[in-house]
C-alpha positions in Angstrom: 10.3 -29.0 -4.0 12.3 -32.2 -4.6 10.2 -33.2 -7.5 11.0 -29.9 -9.2 14.7 -29.7 -8.4 16.0 -30.8 -11.9 16.6 -27.3 -13.3 20.3 -27.6 -12.9 20.3 -31.0 -14.4 18.4 -29.7 -17.4 20.9 -26.9 -17.8 23.9 -29.2 -17.6 22.3 -31.5 -20.3 21.1 -28.7 -22.6 23.1 -29.1 -25.8 23.8 -26.0 -27.8 26.6 -26.5 -30.1 26.0 -23.5 -32.2 28.6 -20.8 -32.3 27.4 -17.2 -31.8 27.7 -15.5 -35.2 30.2 -12.6 -35.3 27.5 -10.1 -36.3 25.5 -11.0 -33.2 28.6 -10.6 -31.1 29.1 -7.2 -32.5 25.5 -6.3 -31.6 26.0 -7.4 -28.0 29.3 -5.4 -27.9 27.6 -2.4 -29.4 25.0 -2.3 -26.6 27.8 -2.2 -23.9 29.1 1.1 -25.2 28.1 4.5 -23.9 26.1 6.8 -26.2 29.3 8.5 -27.4 31.2 5.2 -27.7 28.4 3.9 -30.0 28.6 7.1 -32.1 32.4 7.0 -32.5 32.7 3.3 -33.3 29.6 2.8 -35.3 31.2 3.5 -38.8 34.2 1.3 -38.3 33.5 -1.6 -35.9 29.7 -1.8 -36.3 29.1 -1.4 -40.0 26.0 -3.6 -39.8 24.3 -1.3 -37.3 22.8 2.0 -38.4 20.8 4.9 -36.7 17.2 4.2 -37.4 14.8 6.6 -39.1 11.9 4.3 -38.4 8.6 6.0 -37.5 8.0 3.7 -34.6 10.8 5.5 -32.7 13.4 2.7 -32.6 16.9 4.0 -32.2 18.9 1.7 -34.4 18.6 -0.9 -37.1 20.6 -4.2 -37.0 21.3 -5.7 -40.5 21.6 -9.5 -40.3 21.1 -12.3 -42.8 19.8 -9.9 -45.4 17.1 -8.5 -43.1 16.8 -5.4 -41.0 15.8 -5.5 -37.3 14.9 -2.2 -35.4 15.9 -2.1 -31.8 16.6 0.3 -28.9 19.1 0.5 -26.1 17.4 -0.3 -22.8 19.8 1.9 -20.7 18.6 4.9 -22.7 15.2 4.6 -21.1 14.0 6.4 -17.9 15.7 4.0 -15.4 17.5 4.2 -12.1 21.1 5.4 -12.3 22.1 2.1 -10.9 20.6 0.2 -13.8 22.0 2.7 -16.4 25.5 2.1 -15.1 25.1 -1.7 -14.7 23.7 -2.1 -18.3 26.8 -0.5 -19.8 29.1 -3.0 -18.0 29.8 -6.7 -17.8 27.9 -6.7 -14.5 24.6 -6.7 -16.4 25.0 -10.5 -17.0 25.3 -11.2 -13.3 22.5 -8.8 -12.3 20.1 -9.9 -15.1 18.0 -12.2 -12.9 17.1 -10.0 -10.0 17.0 -6.8 -12.0 14.7 -8.3 -14.6 12.3 -9.6 -11.9 12.3 -6.2 -10.1 11.8 -4.1 -13.2 9.0 -6.3 -14.5 7.1 -5.6 -11.3 7.9 -1.9 -11.0 8.2 -0.3 -14.5 5.2 1.3 -16.1 4.7 -1.4 -18.8 1.6 -2.7 -20.5 1.0 -6.3 -19.6 4.5 -7.1 -18.2 5.6 -10.7 -18.0 8.8 -12.6 -17.4 9.8 -15.1 -20.1 12.5 -17.7 -19.3 14.0 -19.8 -22.0 17.1 -21.0 -23.9 18.8 -19.2 -26.8 21.9 -19.2 -28.9 23.6 -17.2 -26.2 22.9 -19.6 -23.3 20.4 -21.4 -21.0 17.8 -19.9 -18.7 17.8 -16.4 -20.3 15.3 -14.0 -18.8 13.3 -11.5 -20.9 10.8 -8.9 -19.8 7.9 -9.0 -22.3 5.4 -6.1 -22.7 3.3 -4.3 -25.2 4.1 -0.9 -26.8 1.9 0.7 -29.3 0.1 -2.6 -29.8 3.4 -4.4 -30.6 4.8 -7.3 -28.5 8.3 -6.4 -27.4 11.0 -7.9 -25.1 13.7 -6.4 -22.9 16.9 -8.3 -22.6 18.6 -6.9 -19.6 21.7 -9.0 -20.1 22.1 -7.7 -23.6 20.8 -4.1 -22.9 18.3 -4.5 -25.8 14.7 -3.7 -26.5 13.3 -5.3 -29.6 10.2 -6.6 -31.3 9.5 -10.0 -29.7 9.3 -11.9 -33.0 12.6 -10.3 -34.3 14.4 -11.2 -31.0 13.2 -14.8 -31.1 14.4 -15.1 -34.7 17.8 -13.6 -34.2 18.7 -15.2 -30.9 16.9 -18.5 -31.7 15.0 -18.2 -28.4 12.8 -21.1 -27.2 10.4 -20.4 -24.3 10.3 -22.6 -21.2 7.7 -20.6 -19.2 6.0 -17.3 -18.9 5.1 -15.7 -15.6 2.8 -12.7 -15.2 3.0 -10.1 -12.4 0.7 -12.2 -10.1 3.0 -15.2 -10.6 6.0 -13.1 -9.8 4.3 -11.8 -6.6 3.6 -15.4 -5.6 7.2 -16.3 -6.2 8.3 -13.3 -4.2 5.9 -14.5 -1.4 7.4 -18.0 -1.4 11.0 -16.6 -1.3 10.1 -14.3 1.7 8.4 -17.2 3.4 11.4 -19.6 3.0 14.1 -16.9 3.1 16.1 -18.2 0.1 16.6 -17.6 -3.6 18.0 -21.1 -4.0 15.1 -22.4 -6.1 14.4 -19.3 -8.1 14.9 -21.0 -11.5 12.6 -23.8 -10.5 10.0 -21.3 -9.5 10.3 -19.6 -12.9 10.3 -22.8 -14.9 7.7 -24.9 -13.0 5.5 -22.0 -11.9 2.1 -23.6 -12.3 3.2 -27.0 -11.0 4.8 -25.6 -7.8 1.8 -23.3 -7.1 -0.6 -26.2 -7.5 1.4 -28.3 -5.0 1.8 -25.5 -2.5 -1.9 -24.4 -2.7 -2.7 -27.7 -1.0 -1.2 -26.2 2.1 -3.4 -23.6 4.0 -0.6 -21.0 4.0 -0.5 -21.0 0.2 -4.2 -21.8 -0.5 -4.7 -18.4 -2.1 -2.4 -19.5 -5.0 -5.4 -21.4 -6.4 -7.9 -18.7 -5.8 -8.9 -16.4 -8.6 -10.9 -14.1 -6.3 -10.2 -12.9 -2.7 -12.6 -12.9 0.2 -14.0 -9.5 -1.0 -14.8 -11.0 -4.4 -12.1 -8.9 -6.0 -9.9 -10.4 -8.8 -6.5 -11.1 -7.2 -4.7 -9.6 -10.2 -6.5 -6.3 -9.5 -6.0 -6.6 -5.8 -2.2 -6.8 -6.4 -2.4 -3.4 -8.1 -4.7 -1.7 -5.5 -4.6 -3.8 -2.4 -2.2 -4.1 0.6 0.6 -5.2 -1.7 0.4 -2.2 -4.1 2.9 -0.3 -2.1 5.6 -3.0 -2.3 8.5 -3.1 -4.7 9.0 -6.8 -5.4 12.6 -8.1 -5.8 14.0 -4.9 -4.5 16.9 -6.5 -2.7 19.7 -4.7 -4.5 17.9 -1.4 -4.4 18.5 -1.1 -0.6 22.1 -0.3 -1.3 21.5 2.8 -3.4 18.5 4.6 -2.0 18.7 8.4 -2.3 18.9 9.1 1.4 20.2 5.6 2.1 22.4 6.2 5.2 20.2 8.8 6.9 16.9 7.0 6.4 18.4 3.6 7.4 19.9 5.1 10.5 16.6 6.8 11.4 14.6 3.6 10.9 17.1 1.6 12.9 17.0 4.2 15.7 13.2 4.3 15.8 13.1 0.6 16.2 15.6 0.6 19.0 16.1 4.1 20.5 18.7 2.8 23.0 21.2 2.0 20.3 24.0 4.4 19.5 23.4 6.7 16.5 25.9 8.8 14.6 23.5 11.5 13.4 20.8 11.3 16.0 21.0 12.9 19.5 18.6 14.0 22.2 18.0 17.6 23.1 17.0 17.9 26.7 15.8 21.5 26.5 13.5 20.8 23.6 12.7 17.3 24.8 13.1 16.2 21.2 15.4 14.0 19.2 17.7 15.8 16.6 18.5 14.3 13.3 21.6 15.8 11.6 21.3 15.8 7.8 23.7 17.1 5.1 21.2 18.9 3.0 18.4 19.8 5.4 20.4 20.6 8.6 19.0 19.6 11.9 15.5 18.0 12.0 13.7 17.6 15.3 11.3 14.7 15.9 9.7 12.5 18.6 8.8 8.8 18.8 5.2 7.9 18.5 5.9 5.0 20.9 6.7 7.6 23.6 3.1 8.7 23.5 1.6 5.1 23.5 0.5 3.4 26.7 -0.8 0.2 25.1 2.0 -2.4 25.5 1.1 -4.4 22.4 1.0 -1.4 20.1 4.2 0.0 21.7 6.0 -3.3 21.1 5.0 -3.3 17.5 6.1 0.3 17.0 9.6 -0.7 18.3 10.0 -3.5 15.8 10.0 -4.3 12.1 6.4 -5.6 12.6 5.2 -2.0 12.2 5.8 -2.1 8.5 3.5 -3.3 5.8 0.1 -2.2 7.2 0.3 1.6 7.0 -3.1 1.9 5.2 -4.7 0.1 8.1 -2.7 1.6 11.0 -3.3 5.2 9.9 -7.0 4.7 10.9 -5.9 3.4 14.4 -3.8 6.6 14.8 -6.7 8.8 13.7 -9.1 7.2 16.2 -6.7 7.8 19.0 -6.4 11.6 18.5 -8.2 13.8 21.0 -11.2 15.8 19.7 -9.2 19.1 19.4 -6.6 17.5 17.1 -9.2 15.6 15.1 -10.8 18.9 14.1 -7.8 19.8 12.0 -6.4 16.3 11.2 -6.2 14.5 7.9 -5.6 11.0 6.7 -3.2 11.3 3.8 -2.6 8.8 1.0 0.6 9.5 -0.9 4.0 8.2 -1.7 7.6 8.7 -0.8 10.8 8.3 -2.8 13.1 5.3 -2.1 15.6 5.9 -4.9 16.0 8.1 -7.9 13.1 6.3 -9.7 10.9 4.3 -7.3 8.2 5.3 -4.8 6.4 3.5 -2.0 2.7 4.2 -1.6 2.1 5.1 2.0 -0.5 6.6 4.4 0.0 8.9 7.4 -1.8 11.4 9.6 -1.3 15.2 9.5 -2.5 17.7 12.0 -2.8 21.0 10.2 -3.0 23.3 13.3 0.2 21.9 14.7 1.9 21.4 11.2 2.7 17.8 12.4 2.9 14.4 10.7 2.3 11.1 12.7 3.8 8.2 10.8 3.1 4.8 12.4 5.3 2.8 10.1 8.3 4.9 10.9 7.3 5.5 14.6 7.8 9.2 14.0 6.1 12.5 15.0 7.7 15.2 12.9 7.2 18.7 11.6 5.3 18.3 8.3 7.6 20.4 6.2 10.7 18.5 7.4 8.9 15.2 6.9 8.0 16.1 3.3 11.6 17.1 2.5 13.3 14.2 4.2 11.2 11.4 2.6 10.5 13.4 -0.6 6.8 13.0 0.0 4.2 13.4 -2.7 0.7 13.7 -1.2 -2.1 12.3 -3.5 -5.2 12.5 -1.4 -6.2 14.2 1.9 -9.4 13.3 3.8 -10.3 15.0 7.0 -10.4 12.5 9.9 -14.0 13.6 10.8 -15.1 13.0 7.2 -13.3 9.6 7.2 -15.2 8.6 10.3 -18.4 9.2 8.3 -17.1 7.3 5.3 -16.1 4.3 7.4 -19.5 4.4 9.2 -21.4 4.4 5.9 -19.4 1.6 4.3 -20.0 -0.5 7.5 -23.7 0.3 7.4 -23.9 -0.8 3.8 -21.8 -3.9 4.6 -19.0 -3.0 2.2 -15.6 -4.3 3.1 -13.4 -1.8 1.3 -9.6 -2.1 1.8 -8.3 1.0 3.6 -6.2 2.0 0.7 -9.4 2.7 -1.3 -10.6 4.8 1.6 -7.3 6.7 2.0 -7.0 7.5 -1.7 -10.6 7.7 -2.9 -12.6 8.3 0.3 -14.4 11.5 -0.7 -15.3 10.1 -4.1 -16.6 6.9 -2.6 -18.7 8.9 -0.1 -20.3 10.9 -2.9 -21.1 7.9 -5.0 -22.4 5.9 -2.0 -24.7 8.8 -1.0 -26.1 9.0 -4.5 -27.0 5.3 -4.5 -27.7 4.7 -0.8 -31.3 3.6 -1.3 -30.3 1.1 -3.9 -27.4 -0.3 -1.9 -29.1 -0.7 1.4 -30.2 -4.3 2.0 
């Protein structure tokens, strides 16, 4: 990393003597007002900004140097309440780095990328680039602006230093998690290719240089559908404003270490169950999956953070361990659960219909299905019976197809039908 540690030196020596024009200052001030504030002040303070009647759907027009530039307010889009509040405050400057990285990885954007560069408003500005209706656009979190890319570059005199796509951002996220520090984040963003090239010489980071994974799948596609598809990259700040933040955190902490004291969790001796007290749902009873496990290694993983991150694999282990009676009415479910007012994690679990139970390995929980759905705000996407899944797994093994479990959990029945249609052609 030493050979790339000159980002701060570059910033200190970057010479930008241009003063920010008053009209541009007014634009930046305008985007910090609430909807009503913009409406009240528009005629007096912001005479060079007008409501747009453009057919492309832009909200406003900025008149500058004899030209007109359509733009939108980013906070008016469908975002987390946290971002909406932050974007209308001075805090948006400080939060720009992490929020831009997180949103570039989680928003439903076409061809999202992060652009880092210098402009008239400062050094190392981060933009989210994307395409909308065939037009290249950028989001400037720090200025709360969405604008055509060419217009933004012209107004703010923006010069690119580097562009990172979603795969690059995942790799950066992987490095940060590996080393446990955000210290070199700007180096990673500026010298992306050089750093990846150096690190790929080490076995741990060898995949940085690989276009295809061991299954022959393009790594960019694997990021969308593989074992990292259920991750929200750069979500560090989101952990402080999850919808059921306190209750879910307390539950997760307890199921990792049941001996610790818990404010809202108690043990009911008569029912031989744990009781979770919630504000909106009342008391919810549950048990720990680890209480029913005799295998020491599996039990140890259930009682630790090592249980996370492999739910699509582990759900098959749980399904195989069921007795025959439970298997007859059991399903492997691929779905998602809500982690804040906007974002979901993709997740897999086992349901036993006859008992109306959910077994969730990642949370070390056995819980009533209705309570589980309400507590985690579950959205089931695909349900495949455990018995059918056994046939699917057997068939993919016979044909020597190494499908990632997420494909089986979400598209198992469809895969089975297609494989049966083409079985003769596919057999070696």
